[in-house]
N, CA, C and O atoms as a DFTB+ gen file, in Angstrom:
768 C
 N C O
     1  1      42.144      48.715     -65.450
     2  2      43.046      47.748     -64.894
     3  2      41.960      46.622     -64.915
     4  3      40.732      46.686     -64.864
     5  1      43.047      45.300     -65.031
     6  2      41.446      44.366     -65.417
     7  2      41.897      43.627     -63.705
     8  3      42.858      43.710     -62.940
     9  1      40.646      42.959     -63.726
    10  2      39.909      42.174     -62.624
    11  2      41.131      41.112     -61.995
    12  3      41.033      40.656     -60.856
    13  1      41.995      40.872     -62.673
    14  2      43.160      39.740     -62.100
    15  2      44.098      40.778     -61.494
    16  3      44.489      40.893     -60.332
    17  1      44.289      41.314     -62.295
    18  2      45.365      42.448     -61.771
    19  2      45.265      43.202     -60.666
    20  3      46.189      43.379     -59.873
    21  1      43.899      43.775     -60.550
    22  2      43.404      44.842     -59.665
    23  2      42.924      43.593     -58.303
    24  3      42.976      44.191     -57.228
    25  1      42.491      42.077     -58.099
    26  2      42.663      41.280     -57.199
    27  2      43.923      41.169     -56.776
    28  3      44.172      41.130     -55.571
    29  1      44.950      41.100     -57.788
    30  2      46.781      40.518     -56.929
    31  2      46.920      41.705     -56.485
    32  3      47.842      41.674     -55.670
    33  1      46.355      43.106     -56.613
    34  2      46.764      44.074     -56.007
    35  2      46.188      44.144     -54.744
    36  3      47.045      44.208     -53.863
    37  1      44.931      44.157     -54.301
    38  2      44.166      43.931     -53.585
    39  2      44.568      42.826     -52.343
    40  3      44.280      42.859     -51.147
    41  1      45.331      41.862     -53.111
    42  2      45.493      40.736     -52.443
    43  2      46.903      40.965     -51.869
    44  3      47.170      40.585     -50.729
    45  1      47.957      41.687     -52.782
    46  2      48.819      42.427     -52.019
    47  2      48.731      43.449     -50.716
    48  3      49.498      43.341     -49.759
    49  1      48.007      44.150     -50.779
    50  2      47.508      44.961     -50.116
    51  2      47.141      44.283     -48.537
    52  3      47.600      44.554     -47.427
    53  1      46.132      43.313     -48.971
    54  2      45.432      42.345     -48.110
    55  2      46.913      42.098     -46.892
    56  3      47.031      42.352     -45.693
    57  1      47.989      41.406     -48.066
    58  2      48.948      40.517     -47.488
    59  2      49.893      41.662     -46.325
    60  3      50.171      41.395     -45.156
    61  1      50.207      42.816     -46.998
    62  2      51.025      44.328     -46.268
    63  2      50.038      44.112     -45.111
    64  3      50.584      43.471     -44.213
    65  1      48.907      44.400     -44.866
    66  2      48.298      44.971     -44.233
    67  2      48.148      43.849     -42.960
    68  3      47.875      44.411     -41.900
    69  1      48.259      42.565     -42.878
    70  2      48.384      41.573     -42.208
    71  2      49.889      41.316     -41.758
    72  3      50.075      41.046     -40.572
    73  1      50.707      41.364     -42.409
    74  2      51.866      41.672     -41.916
    75  2      52.161      43.045     -41.129
    76  3      53.169      43.125     -40.427
    77  1      51.382      43.985     -41.240
    78  2      51.837      45.107     -40.188
    79  2      51.177      44.706     -39.014
    80  3      51.712      44.815     -37.911
    81  1      49.581      44.058     -39.247
    82  2      48.973      43.836     -37.772
    83  2      50.024      42.976     -37.388
    84  3      50.438      43.512     -36.360
    85  1      50.908      41.676     -37.644
    86  2      51.329      40.981     -37.082
    87  2      52.684      41.246     -36.794
    88  3      53.338      40.460     -36.109
    89  1      53.409      42.816     -37.490
    90  2      54.621      43.576     -37.059
    91  2      54.095      44.075     -35.535
    92  3      54.531      43.936     -34.393
    93  1      53.224      44.562     -35.985
    94  2      52.273      45.742     -34.362
    95  2      52.116      44.717     -33.321
    96  3      52.744      44.818     -32.267
    97  1      51.186      43.576     -33.587
    98  2      51.198      42.739     -32.135
    99  2      52.461      42.120     -31.690
   100  3      52.592      41.582     -30.591
   101  1      53.235      42.201     -32.440
   102  2      54.698      41.330     -31.545
   103  2      55.115      42.794     -31.023
   104  3      54.993      42.772     -29.798
   105  1      55.588      44.144     -31.483
   106  2      56.062      44.892     -31.050
   107  2      55.087      44.915     -29.713
   108  3      55.726      45.056     -28.671
   109  1      53.560      44.796     -29.545
   110  2      52.644      45.613     -28.582
   111  2      53.026      44.063     -27.115
   112  3      52.994      44.201     -25.892
   113  1      53.334      42.806     -27.901
   114  2      53.631      41.826     -26.873
   115  2      55.281      41.950     -26.270
   116  3      55.467      41.830     -25.059
   117  1      56.374      42.183     -27.154
   118  2      57.217      42.819     -26.691
   119  2      57.262      44.192     -25.616
   120  3      57.858      44.111     -24.542
   121  1      56.733      45.133     -25.941
   122  2      56.577      46.138     -24.981
   123  2      55.780      46.052     -23.957
   124  3      55.911      46.848     -23.027
   125  1      54.729      44.994     -23.935
   126  2      53.795      44.546     -22.643
   127  2      54.934      43.661     -21.680
   128  3      55.021      43.742     -20.455
   129  1      55.799      42.772     -22.610
   130  2      57.194      42.068     -21.642
   131  2      57.916      42.805     -21.458
   132  3      58.504      42.327     -20.489
   133  1      58.579      44.114     -21.772
   134  2      59.056      45.241     -21.042
   135  2      58.453      45.817     -19.761
   136  3      59.035      45.935     -18.683
   137  1      56.944      46.226     -20.107
   138  2      56.416      46.804     -19.027
   139  2      56.666      45.892     -17.668
   140  3      57.236      46.152     -16.608
   141  1      56.058      44.827     -18.111
   142  2      55.997      44.012     -16.953
   143  2      57.419      43.172     -16.261
   144  3      57.442      42.382     -15.317
   145  1      58.174      43.506     -16.832
   146  2      59.553      43.308     -16.290
   147  2      59.964      44.859     -15.451
   148  3      60.581      45.166     -14.431
   149  1      59.209      45.598     -16.567
   150  2      60.055      47.456     -15.508
   151  2      59.191      47.183     -14.141
   152  3      59.801      47.223     -13.073
   153  1      57.806      46.911     -14.148
   154  2      56.851      46.647     -12.938
   155  2      57.602      45.658     -11.894
   156  3      57.610      45.916     -10.690
   157  1      58.064      44.815     -12.290
   158  2      59.091      43.575     -11.187
   159  2      60.008      44.520     -10.703
   160  3      59.921      44.863      -9.524
   161  1      61.019      45.073     -11.552
   162  2      61.614      45.399     -11.193
   163  2      61.889      46.730     -10.358
   164  3      62.999      47.071      -9.951
   165  1      60.723      47.410     -10.173
   166  2      60.154      48.343      -9.841
   167  2      59.649      48.208      -8.260
   168  3      59.820      48.969      -7.308
   169  1      58.996      47.004      -8.357
   170  2      58.664      46.102      -7.090
   171  2      59.452      45.829      -6.141
   172  3      59.393      46.013      -4.926
   173  1      60.140      45.407      -6.767
   174  2      61.987      44.911      -6.204
   175  2      62.053      46.048      -5.257
   176  3      61.935      46.089      -4.032
   177  1      62.295      47.046      -6.233
   178  2      63.490      48.341      -5.703
   179  2      61.989      48.906      -4.501
   180  3      62.483      48.934      -3.374
   181  1      61.220      49.115      -4.459
   182  2      59.962      49.719      -3.748
   183  2      60.201      48.523      -2.287
   184  3      59.979      49.015      -1.181
   185  1      60.484      47.552      -2.319
   186  2      60.566      46.413      -1.350
   187  2      62.306      46.426      -0.756
   188  3      62.570      46.221       0.429
   189  1      63.122      46.637      -1.565
   190  2      64.356      47.084      -0.970
   191  2      64.741      48.321       0.114
   192  3      65.465      48.366       1.109
   193  1      63.750      49.460      -0.697
   194  2      63.879      50.803      -0.008
   195  2      62.957      50.866       1.131
   196  3      63.334      51.455       2.144
   197  1      61.482      50.186       1.073
   198  2      61.166      50.025       2.542
   199  2      61.844      49.326       3.549
   200  3      62.011      49.776       4.682
   201  1      62.269      48.149       3.127
   202  2      63.716      47.680       4.020
   203  2      64.451      48.430       4.677
   204  3      64.490      48.489       5.906
   205  1      65.370      49.338       3.575
   206  2      66.448      50.289       4.213
   207  2      65.737      51.455       5.254
   208  3      66.279      51.883       6.273
   209  1      64.507      51.826       4.787
   210  2      64.009      52.698       5.095
   211  2      63.517      52.422       6.598
   212  3      63.648      53.247       7.503
   213  1      62.885      51.052       6.759
   214  2      62.351      50.251       8.203
   215  2      63.813      50.409       8.955
   216  3      63.830      50.990      10.040
   217  1      65.055      49.891       8.384
   218  2      65.979      49.486       9.213
   219  2      66.590      50.930       9.824
   220  3      66.983      51.143      10.970
   221  1      66.540      51.857       8.668
   222  2      67.016      53.161       9.403
   223  2      66.225      53.840      10.036
   224  3      66.773      54.853      10.470
   225  1      64.928      53.738      10.358
   226  2      63.732      54.081      11.075
   227  2      64.314      53.659      12.221
   228  3      64.621      54.495      13.071
   229  1      64.536      52.404      12.407
   230  2      64.625      51.323      13.832
   231  2      65.945      51.656      14.099
   232  3      66.138      51.531      15.309
   233  1      67.051      52.065      13.444
   234  2      67.853      52.471      14.365
   235  2      67.860      53.880      14.795
   236  3      68.466      54.336      15.764
   237  1      67.194      54.449      14.050
   238  2      66.955      56.012      14.878
   239  2      66.265      56.252      15.805
   240  3      66.248      57.215      16.571
   241  1      65.493      55.084      15.728
   242  2      64.542      55.049      17.191
   243  2      65.535      54.362      18.529
   244  3      65.617      54.772      19.687
   245  1      65.982      53.596      18.106
   246  2      67.310      53.270      18.881
   247  2      67.948      54.171      19.570
   248  3      68.090      54.224      20.792
   249  1      68.385      54.983      18.647
   250  2      69.733      55.847      19.100
   251  2      68.882      56.976      19.544
   252  3      69.574      57.661      20.298
   253  1      67.374      57.619      19.386
   254  2      66.934      58.417      20.519
   255  2      66.481      57.894      21.932
   256  3      66.453      58.567      22.962
   257  1      66.145      56.626      21.801
   258  2      65.795      55.897      23.222
   259  2      67.054      55.666      24.185
   260  3      66.976      55.567      25.410
   261  1      68.633      55.572      23.161
   262  2      69.630      55.367      23.670
   263  2      70.471      57.001      24.293
   264  3      71.505      57.075      24.956
   265  1      69.439      58.344      23.708
   266  2      69.783      59.459      24.350
   267  2      69.013      59.720      25.646
   268  3      69.347      60.346      26.652
   269  1      67.905      59.075      25.345
   270  2      66.713      59.398      26.632
   271  2      67.214      58.236      27.826
   272  3      67.547      58.662      28.932
   273  1      67.237      57.233      27.633
   274  2      67.443      56.368      29.105
   275  2      68.466      56.432      30.056
   276  3      68.263      56.233      31.253
   277  1      69.719      56.741      29.503
   278  2      70.506      57.075      30.513
   279  2      69.972      58.515      31.484
   280  3      70.607      58.917      32.459
   281  1      69.322      58.838      31.226
   282  2      68.940      60.377      32.098
   283  2      67.599      60.063      32.598
   284  3      67.308      60.853      33.496
   285  1      66.727      59.265      32.378
   286  2      65.479      58.847      33.315
   287  2      65.300      59.066      34.785
   288  3      64.488      59.800      35.348
   289  1      66.273      58.236      35.326
   290  2      66.851      58.489      36.721
   291  2      66.651      59.663      37.319
   292  3      65.866      60.002      38.205
   293  1      67.697      60.403      36.547
   294  2      67.799      62.153      37.133
   295  2      66.686      62.537      36.731
   296  3      65.963      62.651      37.721
   297  1      65.862      62.941      35.323
   298  2      65.089      63.419      35.166
   299  2      63.709      63.269      36.091
   300  3      63.044      64.236      36.464
   301  1      63.420      61.953      36.372
   302  2      62.396      62.010      37.322
   303  2      62.642      62.300      38.624
   304  3      61.781      62.757      39.376
   305  1      63.851      62.047      38.964
   306  2      64.201      62.160      40.657
   307  2      63.951      63.771      40.682
   308  3      63.705      64.044      41.857
   309  1      63.904      65.052      39.822
   310  2      63.852      66.061      39.755
   311  2      62.429      66.257      40.266
   312  3      62.097      66.860      41.287
   313  1      61.446      65.488      39.155
   314  2      60.075      65.578      39.411
   315  2      59.662      64.804      40.801
   316  3      58.483      64.449      40.784
   317  1      60.323      64.492      41.910
   318  2      60.122      63.370      43.131
   319  2      59.345      62.211      43.032
   320  3      58.484      61.757      43.785
   321  1      60.058      61.590      41.376
   322  2      59.583      60.499      41.125
   323  2      61.105      59.477      41.181
   324  3      62.088      59.582      40.447
   325  1      60.909      58.647      42.140
   326  2      62.272      57.822      42.090
   327  2      61.760      56.734      41.460
   328  3      60.788      56.076      41.830
   329  1      62.733      56.482      40.072
   330  2      62.665      55.035      39.355
   331  2      64.275      54.385      39.720
   332  3      65.242      55.146      39.682
   333  1      64.370      53.557      39.919
   334  2      65.549      52.916      40.327
   335  2      66.576      51.625      39.360
   336  3      67.673      51.167      39.680
   337  1      65.686      51.288      38.057
   338  2      65.371      50.443      37.258
   339  2      65.028      50.852      35.799
   340  3      63.962      51.445      35.634
   341  1      65.825      50.596      34.711
   342  2      65.309      51.084      33.108
   343  2      65.695      50.379      32.260
   344  3      66.882      50.307      31.943
   345  1      64.672      49.653      31.671
   346  2      64.458      48.577      30.794
   347  2      64.367      49.622      29.629
   348  3      63.985      50.788      29.729
   349  1      64.866      48.863      28.323
   350  2      64.678      49.441      27.126
   351  2      64.287      48.025      26.259
   352  3      64.821      46.916      26.213
   353  1      62.941      48.688      25.513
   354  2      62.649      47.753      24.077
   355  2      61.970      46.729      25.225
   356  3      62.544      45.640      25.224
   357  1      60.895      46.827      26.191
   358  2      60.345      45.895      26.576
   359  2      58.631      45.194      26.126
   360  3      57.617      45.828      26.418
   361  1      58.584      44.194      25.591
   362  2      57.499      43.457      24.842
   363  2      57.032      42.629      25.903
   364  3      57.621      42.237      26.910
   365  1      55.877      42.434      25.503
   366  2      55.196      40.947      26.022
   367  2      54.133      40.876      25.028
   368  3      53.770      41.809      24.311
   369  1      53.529      39.344      25.050
   370  2      52.682      39.336      24.091
   371  2      51.940      38.208      25.289
   372  3      52.572      37.558      26.121
   373  1      50.389      38.207      25.085
   374  2      49.227      37.728      25.952
   375  2      47.932      37.911      25.545
   376  3      47.142      38.851      25.630
   377  1      47.876      36.510      24.960
   378  2      46.737      36.029      24.265
   379  2      46.048      36.669      23.102
   380  3      45.040      37.293      22.770
   381  1      47.085      36.195      22.708
   382  2      47.572      36.747      21.109
   383  2      47.882      37.935      20.898
   384  3      48.234      38.101      19.730
   385  1      47.915      39.054      21.661
   386  2      48.093      40.582      21.733
   387  2      49.425      40.982      22.063
   388  3      50.149      40.071      22.464
   389  1      49.881      42.034      21.997
   390  2      51.424      42.329      22.520
   391  2      51.153      43.970      22.471
   392  3      50.385      44.783      21.955
   393  1      52.611      43.887      23.592
   394  2      52.765      45.380      23.786
   395  2      54.144      45.888      23.906
   396  3      54.873      45.309      24.712
   397  1      54.610      46.867      23.240
   398  2      56.160      46.914      23.108
   399  2      56.218      48.741      23.939
   400  3      55.571      49.711      23.543
   401  1      57.105      48.712      25.023
   402  2      57.398      50.156      25.577
   403  2      58.805      50.505      25.629
   404  3      59.761      50.014      26.228
   405  1      58.683      51.411      24.899
   406  2      60.365      52.123      24.556
   407  2      61.315      51.749      25.536
   408  3      62.265      50.968      25.591
   409  1      60.568      52.828      26.548
   410  2      61.550      52.743      27.885
   411  2      60.836      52.472      29.036
   412  3      59.733      53.014      28.976
   413  1      61.058      51.691      30.332
   414  2      60.312      51.419      31.109
   415  2      60.806      52.027      32.340
   416  3      62.024      51.983      32.167
   417  1      60.643      52.466      33.263
   418  2      61.119      52.883      34.550
   419  2      60.709      52.682      35.435
   420  3      59.540      53.058      35.518
   421  1      61.209      52.089      36.511
   422  2      60.644      51.352      37.547
   423  2      61.286      51.259      39.273
   424  3      62.484      51.334      39.546
   425  1      60.305      51.105      40.164
   426  2      60.945      51.074      41.290
   427  2      59.609      50.513      42.475
   428  3      58.506      50.229      42.008
   429  1      59.792      50.438      43.545
   430  2      58.992      50.112      44.355
   431  2      57.354      50.918      44.170
   432  3      56.374      50.204      44.382
   433  1      57.197      51.947      43.896
   434  2      56.130      52.940      44.205
   435  2      55.813      53.092      42.671
   436  3      54.662      52.813      42.335
   437  1      56.550      53.434      41.866
   438  2      56.291      54.019      40.204
   439  2      56.278      52.878      38.932
   440  3      56.548      51.695      39.138
   441  1      56.030      53.253      37.993
   442  2      56.155      52.693      36.425
   443  2      55.887      53.707      35.794
   444  3      54.869      54.395      35.720
   445  1      57.508      53.798      35.042
   446  2      56.958      55.316      33.840
   447  2      57.510      54.618      32.614
   448  3      58.599      54.059      32.477
   449  1      56.498      54.778      31.737
   450  2      56.246      54.318      30.380
   451  2      56.775      55.567      29.696
   452  3      56.566      56.650      30.243
   453  1      57.519      55.510      28.416
   454  2      58.134      56.458      28.160
   455  2      57.847      56.160      26.588
   456  3      57.734      54.945      26.422
   457  1      57.715      56.794      25.553
   458  2      57.507      56.044      24.047
   459  2      58.453      57.598      23.890
   460  3      58.328      58.790      24.173
   461  1      59.360      56.740      23.301
   462  2      60.709      57.890      22.321
   463  2      60.418      57.746      20.972
   464  3      60.313      56.623      20.477
   465  1      60.279      58.755      20.329
   466  2      60.478      59.195      18.795
   467  2      61.113      59.973      17.794
   468  3      60.687      61.128      17.792
   469  1      61.637      59.834      17.281
   470  2      62.579      60.955      16.557
   471  2      61.953      62.429      16.059
   472  3      62.466      63.548      16.087
   473  1      60.505      61.934      15.545
   474  2      59.688      63.326      15.270
   475  2      58.704      62.679      16.027
   476  3      58.530      61.483      15.793
   477  1      57.733      63.458      17.258
   478  2      57.074      62.648      17.729
   479  2      55.514      63.948      17.419
   480  3      55.459      65.177      17.396
   481  1      54.519      62.893      17.241
   482  2      53.422      64.001      16.644
   483  2      52.237      63.443      17.845
   484  3      52.242      62.518      18.657
   485  1      51.444      64.310      17.557
   486  2      49.866      63.936      17.958
   487  2      49.195      62.442      17.949
   488  3      48.300      61.993      18.667
   489  1      49.690      62.031      17.241
   490  2      48.947      60.081      16.626
   491  2      49.583      59.481      17.571
   492  3      49.057      58.609      18.262
   493  1      51.059      59.970      17.739
   494  2      52.358      58.960      18.852
   495  2      51.530      59.503      20.024
   496  3      50.606      58.691      20.079
   497  1      51.389      60.139      20.704
   498  2      50.605      60.575      21.972
   499  2      49.516      59.789      22.118
   500  3      49.373      59.019      23.067
   501  1      48.526      59.971      20.997
   502  2      47.425      59.113      21.446
   503  2      47.609      57.690      21.386
   504  3      46.760      56.996      21.947
   505  1      48.474      57.193      20.862
   506  2      48.830      55.654      20.839
   507  2      49.252      55.626      22.046
   508  3      48.378      55.225      22.814
   509  1      50.354      55.919      22.605
   510  2      50.782      55.800      23.668
   511  2      50.105      55.553      25.070
   512  3      50.392      54.794      25.996
   513  1      48.694      56.849      24.808
   514  2      48.000      57.022      25.929
   515  2      46.787      55.551      26.348
   516  3      46.154      55.164      27.331
   517  1      47.002      55.128      24.898
   518  2      46.077      53.663      24.566
   519  2      47.234      52.914      25.250
   520  3      46.910      52.370      26.306
   521  1      48.247      52.802      24.948
   522  2      49.223      51.909      25.617
   523  2      49.274      52.020      27.217
   524  3      49.165      50.981      27.868
   525  1      49.402      52.993      27.732
   526  2      49.425      52.919      28.969
   527  2      47.884      52.510      29.755
   528  3      47.664      52.093      30.892
   529  1      47.116      52.777      28.808
   530  2      45.582      52.282      29.217
   531  2      45.540      50.115      29.439
   532  3      44.958      49.326      30.183
   533  1      46.304      50.041      28.550
   534  2      46.508      48.250      28.501
   535  2      48.035      47.923      29.592
   536  3      48.577      46.834      29.782
   537  1      48.353      49.037      30.059
   538  2      49.726      48.217      30.596
   539  2      49.475      47.193      31.765
   540  3      50.199      46.204      31.880
   541  1      48.429      47.449      32.635
   542  2      48.269      46.779      33.963
   543  2      47.847      45.237      33.171
   544  3      48.508      44.240      33.465
   545  1      46.901      45.155      32.333
   546  2      46.480      43.975      31.382
   547  2      47.566      42.802      31.062
   548  3      47.366      41.593      31.174
   549  1      48.970      43.556      30.563
   550  2      49.942      42.571      29.851
   551  2      51.170      42.699      31.069
   552  3      52.190      42.059      30.812
   553  1      51.160      43.502      32.430
   554  2      52.284      43.733      33.380
   555  2      51.336      43.864      34.412
   556  3      50.992      44.983      34.793
   557  1      50.663      42.342      35.133
   558  2      49.963      42.659      36.138
   559  2      51.138      42.833      37.671
   560  3      50.881      43.359      38.754
   561  1      52.253      42.258      37.268
   562  2      53.347      42.527      38.355
   563  2      53.408      43.854      38.944
   564  3      53.931      44.050      40.041
   565  1      52.931      44.688      38.299
   566  2      53.140      46.027      38.350
   567  2      51.585      46.758      38.639
   568  3      51.272      47.883      38.250
   569  1      50.850      45.968      39.294
   570  2      49.591      46.223      39.453
   571  2      49.254      47.060      41.090
   572  3      48.147      47.343      41.548
   573  1      50.499      47.286      41.659
   574  2      50.830      47.955      42.769
   575  2      51.200      49.318      42.669
   576  3      51.080      50.213      43.505
   577  1      51.719      49.348      41.393
   578  2      52.594      50.725      41.043
   579  2      51.509      51.921      40.935
   580  3      50.297      51.708      40.977
   581  1      52.082      53.193      40.791
   582  2      51.563      54.295      40.389
   583  2      52.040      54.561      39.517
   584  3      53.197      54.957      39.653
   585  1      51.269      54.496      37.640
   586  2      51.725      54.310      36.289
   587  2      51.475      55.499      35.741
   588  3      50.336      55.898      35.501
   589  1      52.660      56.224      35.477
   590  2      53.009      57.436      35.191
   591  2      53.457      57.353      33.477
   592  3      53.855      56.309      32.960
   593  1      53.340      58.365      32.902
   594  2      53.573      58.375      31.341
   595  2      54.600      59.444      30.768
   596  3      54.609      60.394      31.551
   597  1      55.191      59.589      30.043
   598  2      56.433      60.410      29.105
   599  2      55.993      60.001      27.927
   600  3      55.571      58.872      27.675
   601  1      56.139      61.439      26.762
   602  2      56.618      60.936      25.737
   603  2      58.288      61.706      25.431
   604  3      58.941      62.307      26.284
   605  1      58.590      61.532      24.357
   606  2      60.361      62.116      24.319
   607  2      60.357      61.862      22.710
   608  3      59.996      60.844      22.120
   609  1      60.932      63.247      22.097
   610  2      61.026      63.729      21.211
   611  2      62.291      64.443      20.506
   612  3      62.863      65.239      21.251
   613  1      62.812      64.315      19.269
   614  2      63.966      65.066      19.273
   615  2      62.957      66.496      18.331
   616  3      62.830      67.710      18.497
   617  1      62.630      65.871      17.727
   618  2      61.473      66.757      17.179
   619  2      59.957      66.663      17.655
   620  3      59.252      65.666      17.499
   621  1      59.544      67.905      18.286
   622  2      58.227      67.633      18.437
   623  2      56.957      68.613      17.596
   624  3      56.793      69.812      17.825
   625  1      56.254      67.922      16.741
   626  2      55.548      68.197      15.704
   627  2      54.560      69.439      16.996
   628  3      54.311      69.332      18.197
   629  1      54.251      70.518      15.964
   630  2      52.963      71.599      16.585
   631  2      51.906      70.958      17.041
   632  3      51.189      70.139      16.467
   633  1      51.825      71.644      18.767
   634  2      50.397      71.006      19.244
   635  2      50.863      69.519      20.012
   636  3      50.027      69.087      20.806
   637  1      51.992      68.793      19.859
   638  2      51.807      67.225      20.564
   639  2      52.255      67.710      21.656
   640  3      51.650      67.201      22.599
   641  1      52.954      68.382      21.955
   642  2      53.441      68.507      23.539
   643  2      52.621      69.195      24.071
   644  3      52.722      69.046      25.289
   645  1      51.444      70.243      23.674
   646  2      50.553      70.629      24.506
   647  2      49.516      69.322      25.093
   648  3      48.996      69.153      26.195
   649  1      49.484      68.556      23.905
   650  2      48.288      67.487      23.808
   651  2      48.661      66.500      24.637
   652  3      47.864      65.928      25.380
   653  1      50.353      66.136      24.542
   654  2      50.438      65.051      25.822
   655  2      50.369      66.231      27.557
   656  3      50.049      65.633      28.584
   657  1      50.588      67.310      27.632
   658  2      50.522      67.681      28.775
   659  2      49.162      67.980      29.316
   660  3      48.827      68.181      30.483
   661  1      48.396      67.967      28.142
   662  2      47.113      68.095      28.657
   663  2      46.638      66.883      29.129
   664  3      46.006      66.796      30.182
   665  1      46.924      65.861      28.353
   666  2      46.766      64.417      28.922
   667  2      47.650      63.589      29.724
   668  3      47.868      62.378      29.700
   669  1      48.254      64.840      30.673
   670  2      49.114      64.317      31.837
   671  2      50.186      63.562      31.748
   672  3      50.651      62.861      32.647
   673  1      50.596      63.696      30.653
   674  2      52.152      63.137      30.375
   675  2      53.268      64.180      30.352
   676  3      53.256      65.311      29.866
   677  1      54.178      63.561      30.960
   678  2      55.576      64.281      30.761
   679  2      55.935      64.405      29.666
   680  3      55.599      63.491      28.913
   681  1      56.667      65.422      29.132
   682  2      57.264      65.764      27.801
   683  2      58.677      65.758      27.566
   684  3      59.187      66.851      27.811
   685  1      59.375      64.984      27.218
   686  2      60.987      65.374      27.001
   687  2      61.421      65.380      25.931
   688  3      60.965      64.709      25.006
   689  1      62.388      66.144      25.859
   690  2      62.943      66.760      24.695
   691  2      64.388      67.179      24.919
   692  3      64.896      67.616      25.951
   693  1      64.998      66.929      23.607
   694  2      66.854      66.792      23.607
   695  2      67.105      68.750      24.218
   696  3      66.412      69.603      23.663
   697  1      67.806      69.047      24.990
   698  2      68.300      70.197      25.106
   699  2      69.706      70.078      25.198
   700  3      70.177      69.570      26.216
   701  1      70.562      70.528      24.151
   702  2      72.006      70.867      23.960
   703  2      72.137      69.137      23.488
   704  3      71.531      68.404      22.706
   705  1      73.448      68.962      24.586
   706  2      73.545      67.439      24.521
   707  2      73.192      66.470      25.388
   708  3      73.614      65.334      25.603
   709  1      72.121      67.308      25.959
   710  2      71.107      66.056      27.304
   711  2      69.722      66.550      26.850
   712  3      69.453      67.387      25.988
   713  1      68.946      65.861      27.606
   714  2      67.603      65.645      27.614
   715  2      66.804      66.477      29.070
   716  3      67.224      66.557      30.224
   717  1      65.632      66.972      28.509
   718  2      64.869      67.671      29.765
   719  2      63.652      67.264      29.794
   720  3      63.332      66.463      28.916
   721  1      62.693      67.654      30.726
   722  2      61.484      67.513      30.887
   723  2      60.766      69.131      30.694
   724  3      60.842      70.002      31.561
   725  1      60.156      69.272      29.531
   726  2      59.471      70.433      29.322
   727  2      58.706      70.841      29.890
   728  3      58.558      72.061      29.814
   729  1      57.682      69.950      30.884
   730  2      56.752      70.392      31.667
   731  2      57.269      71.232      32.549
   732  3      58.455      71.303      32.872
   733  1      55.916      72.209      33.149
   734  2      56.759      73.460      33.877
   735  2      56.629      72.798      35.449
   736  3      56.178      71.654      35.506
   737  1      56.987      73.441      36.663
   738  2      56.873      72.831      38.041
   739  2      55.364      72.564      38.565
   740  3      55.042      71.971      39.595
   741  1      54.708      73.022      37.809
   742  2      53.123      73.167      38.456
   743  2      52.709      71.440      37.835
   744  3      52.220      70.555      38.537
   745  1      53.021      71.336      36.562
   746  2      52.573      70.157      36.383
   747  2      52.488      68.906      37.266
   748  3      53.290      68.394      38.048
   749  1      51.396      68.627      36.924
   750  2      50.614      67.072      37.875
   751  2      50.481      66.043      36.951
   752  3      49.514      65.973      36.193
   753  1      51.664      65.004      36.972
   754  2      50.888      63.904      36.014
   755  2      50.084      63.140      36.593
   756  3      49.970      63.132      37.819
   757  1      49.213      62.169      35.580
   758  2      47.970      62.151      35.803
   759  2      48.728      60.113      35.850
   760  3      49.534      59.551      35.108
   761  1      47.878      59.569      37.190
   762  2      48.480      58.510      37.406
   763  2      47.106      57.320      37.375
   764  3      46.021      57.199      37.943
   765  1      47.861      56.622      36.416
   766  2      46.966      55.181      35.865
   767  2      46.977      54.235      36.968
   768  3      46.421      53.143      36.850
């Protein structure tokens, strides 16, 4: 083969290689664009799903509180703790901090703080104990009351009830159509 024809073959091969590079680069860019679009759509889907889960969790939590709140006076009356006022979703801000109590039952002698969960775990109990410890700071108007705590759950994870009991909290659970205090009659609640 002559040098000229060999050069033209090489030139053609080089053009084909460059064309292949351009085509591959174009496909890579299009693939990257599709991938970015897919990630964006996935992020949007996660955000929407997260919002729906948060909404559902909030509604379920309010349902649990709604099951417990009507029976609070009766439940604690049975334990010689008389309360005559029951509040739900009590929230207060002070000095840039915030506290939220699911159910607050009070009278002249007691303030009962109840944390209500669809599924009650040990960590929920720890958080509620911390919340009870901060109660007087946020609610100085109840400084003269005996503070008593309780946790409630439709489902109670293993050991959460024992942990609450050992830390002086009442444990409230579903019992058929109603709710009841699970602590035995010997139980003495911690007073803060």
